[in-house]
Every structure is written in C-alpha cells, then in structure tokens.
N, C-alpha and C positions, 0 to 999 in steps of 0.2 A: 557486395551490395551498391557497386555504384548504380550511375545510370543507363549503365551497359549492364546492368545484371552481374557484376562480378565481384567476388570477393576483396574485402578491404586491405584485410592482412594474409599473410601466409596462417596453418595452424598454429605453430608454435609463436610468433610474435602477437597474435591476437591472444594468448593465453598467458603471456606477459606483460600486454596493456591492462589486461581483464584486473589481474593480481594488483598491478600499478594503480588501479582506478577506483579498485574495491578495498582494500585491507587500510587507508586511512580515512574509513566512515568516521570514525570513534573520533578525530584530532578536529578541532574547530579554533579557529580565526575569526580577529574581529576586522574588517575591511567597510565595507558597508552594509551593516549590519555584519552577521557573526555568518560566517563558511565555514566546511568541512571540508577537511582532506580531498574527499574525494574530488568535491567541485573543483578545489583549488589544481588539481588536476587536470582533471576534465575541460577546462575552460581551455588552456593551452592546445588540447586536442582540438577540439571544435575549432580554434583558430586554424590551425595546420590545416585542417580538411578543407575550412573554407577556403582559406586561399590554393589547394591544390583542387580544387572544387569536387574532392573526391567525398559526396555525401550520399545518404542512404535515398533511393526511392522517394520522393516527395510527392504522394499518392493516396487514395482511400484514405483509412485515419487517422493517420499520420499527416492529411494536408490538413482535414476536420480540427485536429488538436491544435497543431500548429495555426489556423487564423481563428479559433477559440481563445488560445492565450494572445493573440494581437488584440481580441475583443478583452477580454480578460486586462489588458493591458489598459487598451485607454478609456474603459468603461473607470475603473480606478484613476487614471489620471481626472476626468470629469468630477468623479465623488470630491476629489482631493479641492479641487479647484472649488467645488461647491461650498466645500464642509471648510475652507480654508485652514487645510492641515499644513503642519509646518514643511518648510524646504526640504526638511533631515527624513521624514515621514513618507511625503510625496516621492523622495528617491528609491526609499526601501520598497516602498509600494511598487511601483512600477519596476522594480528589481527582483522584486517576486515573480511577477507573471514572468519576465523578460527568461530570467535564471529557469525555471520549469521549461520553457522552448529548450533553451540551452541543453538541460540536463535528458532529455526526453531526446533529442537528436544523438546527444552523446552515448547513449545508453546504447540507443539503435545501431550504430557504427560500433560499440564493442562488442554487441550481440553478433552482428555478422549474419545475421540467418543459421548461425548454427549452436545446437541444443549443448554443447561444449563448453560455448562459452556463458553460455546464460550459467549453466553451472559453477563455472569458475568464478564468473561476479558474485551470486550468491553464495559460495562457501566463503570468498575472501571478505564480502562483507561483514560478514557471521564471526568471522575470525576478529576483522577489525572494530566491530558492537562489542566482543569481550573483551578486547584488548582496552578498548576505551574508557569502558566500567571500571577497569582497573587503572589508567591512569589519569583519567579527566573524569571522577564520579559525579554524578549531579549532587543535588543536594540532598534527595531524597533514597540515593542509592543506602547512605549510611541507614537507613529504617526500613528498607526494605529492597537489602542487595538483588534478591532473587526478581523481583519484578519491576524495580527501574533501575538494575544494573548486568547484572551477567545473563537473564534469564532470556532476552528475547535472542543472543546471539547463540546462548549452546544450544536452546530451541532448533535454531536452523541448521545448525550443525550436525542434529541428533538427526534429524529430520532428510539431512542429508546421507547417514547411514541408511534412512528407507528407499530413499530414491536408488542407491547401490545396490540393494536387494531387492527393489520392482525392476530395475534392468536385466538385473540376474533371472528375471522371473520368478524369485520367491515371492509371488504374491502375496499369500497370508504371512510369512513372516514381516512383511513389512508395512503391512496394515494392520499387525499385532504392533507394531514399535511404535507406530504414530498413536496406536490408541495407548500405549504407556507413556508416552510424551504426554500426551493430553492429561492421563492421572496426574502424573508430576507436575504437571504446573497447577495445578487444581489444588494438590496439597501445599504446594509452596506460595499459594494466594494470589499466582499470575491468571486469573480465570479469562481473560480474554485471550491469550494466547493458547491455552489449555483447551477452549473452543474454537479456534480457529481450526487446533490440529487432530480436534476429532473430525470438523466438517471437511479437512483434508482427506481424511482416511473414507469417510461418507463417500464423497465422491471419486477418490479412485475406485472404492466398491463399484459403485454406478458405472464408472467407464468399464471394468471388467463384464457387466450385466448388459448393459447398454449397448455398448461400444464396438465399433465393427474398424476393418482396416480400410473400409471400403468409405469415402464421406457421401458417395452417390446414392440418396434414398425417393423412394414416394413420397409424393404430400402428406400422404395418411402415415406412413412408417415416423418421416419426421416430427409429424406433430405431436404424434402418440409418444414418441419418445422425450419430446421437449415437456408435456404436459406431467409423465410420469419422474422427471430429474425434479421439475420446480414439488410435486407434489413430497418426495423422497426429501427433497430439501427443507421443506417447511417443516414436515413431519420430526424430520432430523432435529433440525435446531431445537424444537418445542420440546423433544425428549430430551436432548445434551442440558438443555436449561432445566427442565422436571429432573433426572439423572443428581446432575452437580446440588438442588435448593434442597432435598432428600438427602444424599450422605453430610452435606456441610449442615444439616438441622441434627443430624444424629449421632455427630462426631467422627463421621468415619473417613475428614481427612485432617484430623488432627482439632484439638483445643483450639488451639489460636485460629483456627477457619472457621469455627463453629459459633466463637463470640464475635468474629468479622460478620459474618454473616447475621448475626442477630442486630448487631449494630450498625450496619450499614443498607441493610435491606430491606423495604417498605412497602407500602402499598401498591408503588410502581413495576414492582415486579425487578428480579434480577436483574436486568437489560439496563434497567433505564435508574434503578434507585443509585443515590450518590453521585448522580451526574446534573449538577443544577445548572451546570452551564447551559442544557440542549434548551430548557422551558425561557431562561434570559433573553439566549440569542434569538431563539422564535420571538422573543415581543420585541426586539431591536428591529428584527427585519419586517416587522408590522408596522411600525414607527414609520421606516422608510426603506420601503422594500424594492423601489426602482434604482435610486444613486447611492444608497448605504452612507454612512456614517464616519467616511476615509479610513487613510491608512492608519492602523496601531488609534483605531477612533478611545476617547477615555468620554468616560458618562459617569460622574458619581451618582445618580440615582441607581446605575445598573450593578456595578461594583457592591456598592451596598446591601441592594436585592440578594445579590451572592454570597456574602458574606451571611446573610440571615437565612438565604437557603440550605446552606451547608451546615448549620447550626452552630456555626461561631456567635460570637460576639460582636457585634459593630465597635463596642467601645476599646476592645482589642488591637484594631485596626492603625497601623503603622501610618504615622501623618506621610512620611515619605514614598508610603502606598500608591503606586499608579493607577489609578481609575480604568484602567482599561476594558471595553469592554468584553466578558469573559465568554468563549465561545468554544475550543476545544474541539474543533472540528473542519477540515478542510471546505466542505463545502457549506457550513453556516458561517465560518470564518472570512468566506469570497465572498459572501451575500450580505453579511454585518458590514463590512467596509467598503466594497464596492458595487453593492448590487445587486441588481439579478439577469445583468450581462454578464457579472464577472463569475459567479456564479454556473452558467450554462455552458462551462469549461468541464466542472464537475458533475453537471447532469451527465452530460455525454461520456465520461470517464466510468461513470458507473452502467450506461448501459453498454458502451465499450466491451466493459467486464461479465456482464451477465450474456453478452454475444460468445464471448472468449470460454467461457465457462461452457455452457454450451456445447458448443464446437470440441473441446479436448473430452468432456463426456462420452460424447459421439464418434469420436476419433480416438480408440485407446491405444493408437501407437503414437500418440503424444500426448498422454497422459502420461503423469510423472509426478511425483510428491512434491521436489522441488518448485516448479511450476506452479501445481495447483497452490501450495501454501502462499507465495509471494502472491497469488492473484487474490487469493481470500485475506491477505493481512493487509492488501489495497482497499478491501470489500469491508472491512471494519473501519481504519483509517478514514477512510472517505466522510462518514459521519462523525467519529467519535474521538478522534487522534488531531491535536495543533498542529499546522501544516508547516512545522520548522527544523530545521539540522537534520539530523539523521531520517527523521519521517518524510521531510520532503526529497531526498536523496532514496528511499525506500521506496516511496511512492512513483517517482518517475523511471525509476528500475524498474516500477511492477507496470506501470502503462506500454511503456517499450516493449516489456515481456510478451503482452498481452497484442499488442500490435504483430511483434513477430509471429506468435502463435496463429492468429489470424492469417496470416501471407503463407505461411506452412502447410496448414490445412486447407487454404485455397488452391496451393500449389498441388495437392496431393488429389482433389479434386478434378483437376483439369485430365483431359485425359489424353493419352499418346506415351509415349518413351520417354521423349524430350524431357516432361513433366514428372515425371517417375525418376528421372535422372538425379532432376535439380533439387526432390525433394529429399532423398537420398542423401545427398554432395550438403544440402542446406541445410540436414540433422545434427551433422557434427560427431555422426559416431561411429 
C-alpha cells in the first residue's frame, strides 16, 4: 500500500508484524502519559516507514482523518492557552491527538489492504486483552472480572470463531454462535458487549438478505437498501433492549442480574441509566462550546454533581480526589476539553462508520463477523467510552479497518479485470 499501490509486506512478514503489534495491548507504561505496549511497538514501525517513505496513500477518508487530527491538536492547544492549563496537561492533550494520527497510519500499514492482516491483528489484540486482564488487572476487575477483565478479549476470540464459520459458508451456525455470545455476555453482566454482538448478528443477517457481490446498483435500489438497513437496525436495537429488560426483570439472566437491573435502571431507560457523565458533559459543553475547558480540565462543581447524580454521598469524596470533569466518551471528552473543533474528528468518524457499515451490508463479499464487531465496538465507544489506553488503540484500529473496507469496496465497484484482480489480491483470502 505504498504510493505506487503495492504491498508493504510479504504475507508472512505482515502476519508476524500484526502479532507483534496486537499482542502487547494489555501492557502499559508511563512516559508522556500512559502508553500501551501496542503503541510502543507501533511508534518505531511508523518512524521506520516515515524514513523509507513507505506510507499508505494519503487520500479520501484517510486524508480527511489526518487533517481533522491536526485541527483537533490545534484546537486543543488554543483551548489550553485560553484556560491556562498546566504544561504537563498541555503536552498530554497535544500528544493524544497526534498519537491518534500515528495509530491510524500505523494500523493502515499493518492492515495493508489484506483481510488476513485485519483478522490477525484482531485475534492478537483479543489475546492481549485477556493476558492484560490477568497480568495487569484494573481496580474494577476483582469486583466484575468478566465485564472489566476477560470479557472483551474472550468475546472477540469467540466472534473470531464465528468468523471462521462464516468464511466456510456456515452462515446459520455463525449467526447462532454470535447470538450465544450475546446471551453469555448478558448473563455475565456485560450488557454493552452483549448488545454489540447481537447487532453484529443482525448486520450479518442483513448482508445475506440485502447484500450482493456487485457493488453497482441503481439509485432507487441503493436508496431502498439503505432505508431497509436503517429500519432494521433501529428496530433491532429497540428489540434487543426490550428483550434484555424483560429477561432481566423476570430473572431469566440470574438473580444477580435481576438485582442489578432493579438498582441501576431508572426512568432514563437501559441505555442511559447509570451514565451520569453524559448529562454532566453536555452541561459542560454548553458552558464552553467553542473552546472547551482545556486538557484534563478540573472543576469542583461538575465532579460534585457527578457524585450526587451517581447516588453517592459527597461527604465520602476523598480529599485527594481530582475534580476532573467526567465525560466517559470519545466525542464528549474531546468537546469538553478542546471545544467543537476538537469534536469534529469524532463526528466525522461516526459518519465514516455509518458509511462503512452500509457498504458492508450491501457488499456481502466483504461482510465478516470480525470486521463488523470491530466497527460496532467503535460505534459504542465514541459516545459511551473514555478515550484512553486500550480504548484508544482499539478505536484507532477500527478507524483503520473502516478506511480499508471502503477502499476494498470501492475497488470492487470499479469496472475492469485489473480492478477485480486488485480486490482479490487485497482481500488476502
């Protein structure tokens, strides 16, 4: 995937590099902020490629993404100057945006327009997340080891099994396995992962019903398929939430999940209950929508409000507790800290994600459980997950996957035998 359109690696070397990049995701060290092992491996790789001039083509969505990371970086710097942020926080804010650009480019290099490389990276990161939960557990892992420990990596690996079935044209067993993984996560209290795997199954089913191996459709045909896709996804999301709520309330997912549902879910519904960060970050954005509050902004009012909305006693707050403005979201975190120009990057990522999912539904030759779950996880993370450590790596990987899928989809839509040859060669199958 050089400027000349060739491959960057031989297939064997590419697989080894993908393993080296993906496996250490569960490790982290502190340099300018905390870095994962994947980032530590990927930075020298990027430096090597920069020196040799072997970079992926900077065009289309990739060019837009890189421009928006620079806009994000500049907007964050201006916000930090205006808000008089500390030098350490300014450096961390700028580094976060620049690291995003490096990660996206690095993963594009590793993917190299090959589905095989995407699969190897995905499996390696699944293994790395499971290993990290054992070697480097978080403070939450002991209380909920599946949700905050092994669940993400294990679910990714199980979906990799569904991907193998899918490639063997065993579509119904693959869909059944995805559904089983979704139920398993619900029973173990990992609601978001359960919902994401169920949505993966729905999108795979849609690709079988609506998809074609020919990308070129009439305008009416394309519009109808998009409308049906959006309708089924909306209905499927509502159905998943309703089925979960009914099963949890009736105790079908176990007594622990039934009690958790009763304690956590309020009038805001399953999706928003227990997410006090969202209304607080919206209020913080309303206060400073254009320039934001600065990197790692602290405000006693918002941190106290978070404790109150979470049902905790303000008197229990530790004196050394930092008054960081709670966001728990890629999008809202960037907007709160750097203003609307910083958030533009994540708005564009959501647009890119929607475009890619529609392309995969309508082009079943590219639809794949691994790819679809990766994109669905990104769709959840942008509004509902903090942008740090493994989330930062996984989201950047998903963005690179989205750009790669659009490139392959576009290649299949181009007439001529040369295009067909490039697509078969690029798929890595």
